[in-house]
C-alpha positions in Angstrom: -127.2 -6.9 -32.8 -124.9 -7.8 -29.9 -126.3 -9.0 -26.6 -125.1 -5.8 -24.9 -127.3 -3.8 -27.4 -130.4 -5.8 -26.7 -132.9 -5.7 -23.9 -132.9 -8.7 -21.5 -136.1 -10.1 -20.0 -135.2 -12.0 -16.8 -137.7 -14.4 -15.3 -136.8 -15.4 -11.7 -138.1 -18.9 -11.0 -141.1 -18.7 -13.3 -143.9 -21.2 -12.5 -146.4 -21.1 -15.3 -145.3 -22.6 -18.7 -147.7 -20.6 -20.9 -146.4 -17.3 -19.4 -142.8 -18.2 -20.2 -143.8 -19.3 -23.6 -145.6 -16.0 -24.3 -142.6 -14.1 -23.0 -140.3 -16.2 -25.2 -142.4 -15.2 -28.2 -142.2 -11.5 -27.1 -138.4 -11.8 -26.8 -138.2 -13.4 -30.2 -140.3 -10.7 -31.8 -138.2 -7.9 -30.3 -134.8 -9.6 -30.6 -134.5 -9.5 -26.8 -132.7 -12.1 -24.7 -134.7 -14.3 -22.4 -133.0 -15.2 -19.1 -134.5 -18.1 -17.1 -133.3 -18.1 -13.5 -133.7 -21.6 -11.9 -135.3 -23.4 -10.3 -138.1 -23.4 -12.8 -141.6 -24.6 -11.9 -141.7 -26.7 -15.1 -139.4 -28.4 -17.6 -138.4 -26.4 -20.6 -139.4 -29.4 -22.7 -142.9 -29.2 -21.3 -145.5 -29.5 -24.0 -147.4 -26.5 -22.8 -144.3 -24.3 -22.9 -143.5 -25.5 -26.5 -147.1 -24.9 -27.5 -146.9 -21.3 -26.2 -143.6 -20.9 -28.0 -144.8 -22.6 -31.1 -142.3 -23.1 -33.9 -140.0 -20.2 -33.0 -138.7 -21.4 -29.6 -135.4 -22.4 -31.2 -135.1 -18.8 -32.6 -135.2 -17.2 -29.2 -131.9 -16.4 -27.4 -132.3 -18.1 -24.0 -129.8 -18.0 -21.2 -130.2 -20.3 -18.2 -128.9 -19.3 -14.7 -128.5 -21.7 -11.8 -130.0 -19.2 -9.3 -130.6 -15.5 -8.8 -127.3 -14.9 -7.0 -125.4 -16.2 -10.0 -127.3 -14.0 -12.4 -126.9 -10.9 -10.2 -123.1 -11.4 -9.7 -122.7 -11.4 -13.5 -124.5 -8.1 -14.1 -123.8 -4.4 -14.1 -126.1 -3.1 -11.3 -126.8 0.1 -13.3 -128.6 -2.0 -15.9 -131.0 -3.8 -13.5 -134.6 -2.9 -13.3 -136.9 -4.9 -11.0 -140.7 -5.0 -11.4 -143.1 -5.6 -8.5 -146.5 -4.6 -7.2 -144.9 -3.6 -3.9 -143.7 -0.1 -4.9 -145.5 3.0 -6.2 -142.8 4.2 -8.7 -144.2 3.7 -12.3 -142.2 2.0 -15.0 -142.6 5.1 -17.0 -140.2 6.9 -14.6 -137.4 4.5 -15.5 -134.8 5.6 -18.0 -134.0 2.5 -20.1 -130.9 1.9 -22.3 -130.0 -0.9 -24.6 -128.5 -3.8 -22.7 -130.8 -3.3 -19.7 -132.2 -6.2 -17.7 -135.9 -6.1 -17.0 -136.4 -8.5 -14.1 -139.7 -10.2 -13.0 -140.4 -12.5 -10.2 -142.5 -15.7 -9.8 -146.1 -15.5 -10.7 -147.3 -16.4 -7.2 -144.8 -14.6 -5.0 -142.9 -12.0 -7.1 -139.3 -11.2 -6.3 -137.7 -12.0 -3.0 -138.2 -9.3 -0.3 -134.4 -9.1 0.3 -133.8 -8.3 -3.4 -136.6 -5.6 -3.3 -135.0 -4.1 -0.3 -131.4 -4.2 -1.6 -132.4 -2.7 -5.0 -135.3 -0.6 -3.8 -134.2 2.4 -5.9 -134.3 0.2 -9.0 -137.8 -1.2 -8.4 -140.8 -0.2 -10.5 -144.4 -1.2 -11.0 -147.1 -1.1 -13.7 -149.8 1.1 -12.1 -153.3 -0.2 -11.9 -156.3 2.0 -11.4 -158.6 -0.7 -9.8 -157.2 -1.6 -6.4 -159.3 -4.7 -6.4 -157.0 -6.3 -9.0 -153.9 -7.7 -7.3 -151.6 -7.8 -10.4 -151.4 -8.1 -14.1 -150.4 -11.3 -15.9 -146.6 -11.8 -16.0 -146.5 -11.9 -19.8 -148.6 -8.8 -20.2 -146.5 -6.9 -17.7 -143.3 -7.9 -19.5 -144.7 -6.8 -22.8 -145.8 -3.4 -21.4 -142.4 -2.7 -19.9 -140.4 -4.0 -22.8 -142.2 -1.9 -25.3 -141.8 1.2 -23.1 -138.1 0.5 -23.1 -138.1 0.1 -26.9 -140.1 3.3 -27.2 -137.7 5.3 -25.1 -134.6 4.4 -27.2 -136.5 5.1 -30.4 -136.4 1.8 -32.1 -140.1 1.8 -32.9 -140.5 -0.2 -36.2 -136.8 -1.2 -36.3 -137.4 -4.1 -33.9 -140.6 -5.3 -35.5 
């Protein structure tokens, strides 16, 4: 499968190695591309990251970006989907296509406010019933959204 036919999980300045390792596992299992937008809050050789990625880290297609601006300049804006707790529009309302980029911010701060403002019409959330819970774990959110995207295009068992 070519890169333009695969989904792309984009982590903007991730901070927690086990989250990135779990998302790398998710990308490997679904043949999705993992994009890591620097600066990272850890080294990609970090033992915790490799432990979370286990023996398949080398089998995951990973692209590194110097910063968010460099990543955004290289993309087709129509294929960008941003995920945040700061909007009400559910990820289920998004219409995903192969090649789309599912973009997630840092665990502690999310995506930059200026990006959320600029791309407001492309921002979605995973709704939560209990308002006492601030957010879901990054890896869990990425999994929920990615599998919805896969469901929408009808791959079902083909990617597993």
